[in-house]
N, C-alpha and C positions, 0 to 999 in steps of 0.2 A: 505495498500499500503505498502511496505517496501523496505527499501534502506539498500544495503549492500557496506561498504566502504574496499577498502584495498590499504592500504600504503606501502610502500616500500624506504628504501633509501639504495643503494650500500655502497655509501662512501661520506665524506662532498663536495666533490667537484662534486657529482652527482644530479641532480635535483631532487627534491621530486616527486613522482607520486602518483593520486590520480586516482583510479579507482569507480565509482559509478555505481552500476546495478539498476534500477527502476524497480519493479513488480507490479503487480496488478492481484490479484485473482489468484495467482502463472502464470499467463500469462503476457508478456511484453505488452506494450501499447507504441509502436514504433510511429516514425514521422506518420504524415498522407499518405497511403500507393499510394493514388491515386493522390500525389502533383507528383509523378513521370512521369506521364504521361498527364499531363495537360502542354498548351503552354506557356513559357517564355514570358512575355510581358515587357517591357523595356522602359523606356520614361527617357529624357537625352537633354541637351541643345547641342550636337554634337557628330559624330559618324564617325567610319574612319573603313572600311571592307576591310580585306585583302581575296579576294579570293585562291590565293594559298594556304595562311595557314588557309584559314577556319576558323579565327577569324574577331572577332566584336569588337572594343574597344570603349566603350560608357564613356564623359568624362562632367562633371558637374549636379551636384543636381541628380545624376542619384536613380530611383527609378525602381528596378525589383518585379515585382511578378508572382509567378507560384504555384497555386492551390492557399493557403495556407498560402504558404512562403513569405516574405516581407523581400527585401535587401536594404537599402541604400547608398550610400558610392560617391565619387568624382569622381571615376573611377570604369568603372568594364570593365573587359577581358572576352570575352568570347569565347568558339571553341565547337565541336561537332565534336564526331569521326565519321567513318565508321559506327559503329553500333548505330548510336543516339542518344549519350547519352552525355547530356551536361556538360561542366565544366564552371567555372567562379573566377574569383580574383576581387575580390572589394577592393579596396584602397581608405582609408580617408583621407580627406584635412588635411594638418598639423596640429596636436594639437588638433585634434578631432578623432573620434571612428567611423569606419561603423558601420552598425544595421541588423541584422538578426532577422526572427518570423518565426516561423511553428506550427500549432494546431498539440499534439499529438493523433494516433488512437485511436478511441475507447472513449475518456474520454473528459472531457472540462477543459484541460491543453495546454498552450502553452510553447515553450521555446522561449526565447529571448537570444540574445548575441550580445555582442560591443567588437570591437579591433579595432588595426591600419588595419590588413590585414585580410581579409576571404577569405578565399578556399574551392568551392562549389565542390564536385565529384559527380555528376550524376550516375556514374556509381557504385561505389563502397555506394553511398548513405551515403557518411561524407561530414562532415563538420568541420573545421578547424577554428577557432581564434587566430590569432598572434599578440605580444607584446599587453601589457595592458589589457587583454583578459578578459570577466567578462562573466558568464552565468548564467541567474535566468529561473525559472522554477514557471509557475503560475498556481492556481488552480480556476479555475474561473478569478475575479478581485485580489485575494488575492496569494503575494508570499508566495512561500511556502518554495522553496531551491534557495541557491544564492552561487557562485563558482568564485574565483577570482587566475588569474596566469597568466605567461607568455605565453604559448601554453594553447588550450584550442582544444580537439578533442571530437564530437561529432558522435559518430558512431550510424545512425539512426538505422540498420538494426537489431543490436544486443540489441540497446537501453543502450551501455555505454560510459559515459564523461569519459576522459585521461585528468587529469588538471597537467601540468607539471611548477612548484614555476619556477626555471631556474634563470637565473643572470636580465633577464628583468623584474624582478619583485621588485623593488628597494624601492615601498611603504611596503611590506610584508617583507621587508630582504630576498627576491629571496625566502619565503615558500607559500606554497598554504594556499590559505583561504577558510574555507567553512563554511555555516550555513545549516544547516538542522531540518526544522522542523518536531514535530513527525508528524506519520499518525494514525489515527482513527481508534481503534482497532473496529472489529466487535461485540464483547462484550460492546463496550463503548455506540456505536450507539443503541446495546436495551437494556442500561440502559436509556436511554434518556426517557423522563418521555413524555405520548403520550399527544396529544393537547386533552383538553374537547370537545365534540361533540357539535357542535352549537345545540342551544336551537331554538323548533318549537313555532312557536309563533301562538294562538288562529286564527281560521278562522272567517272572521264575514259573520253575515247571511244578507239577502238584507234588513232589516231592522234598522241594524248597530248594534244586539245585538251582544254577543259571544258563539258560538257553544258549 
């Protein structure tokens, strides 16, 4: 799997933008496509439903699951458009961050993100992490890539991350911080020595002697 990074800064007052496209065998492995068709299940301490606006507001230890998607926060507002697409805004408790996790299509990889506010757009298949944003990618249990910024947008359909440093990242001086692990190449995998074949033990005859 290869990573492509494009960074640009128009001037010193414009936030730094970082776009990261992840490719696997020349074909993108985006978010789990089946998640879009799964129902959204929500648990919370309280619910307020507005039939006129077609919105539901969940508060208190909110946990959202939708296929492989897991979202946690203090407040979640969900609405659905006439076409059936779902949208959500997740807000964390003061001093904490909301959480998002989703499996990537066709590979043993997960995307995790945290920020003070998370916006989920089911129609555009996009997730935005706002303020104190952090995005991590795991291959199996191993952390491979990590990005920190003020605003991080994950475009599931195109498998592209956009990270905005901005003034909301004082810990990094308004800059984007990214740690990208090297991808194992096909030649490196081929050079890995094969495991020795298991040795067969001689079978025994009925009288206990070896054949």
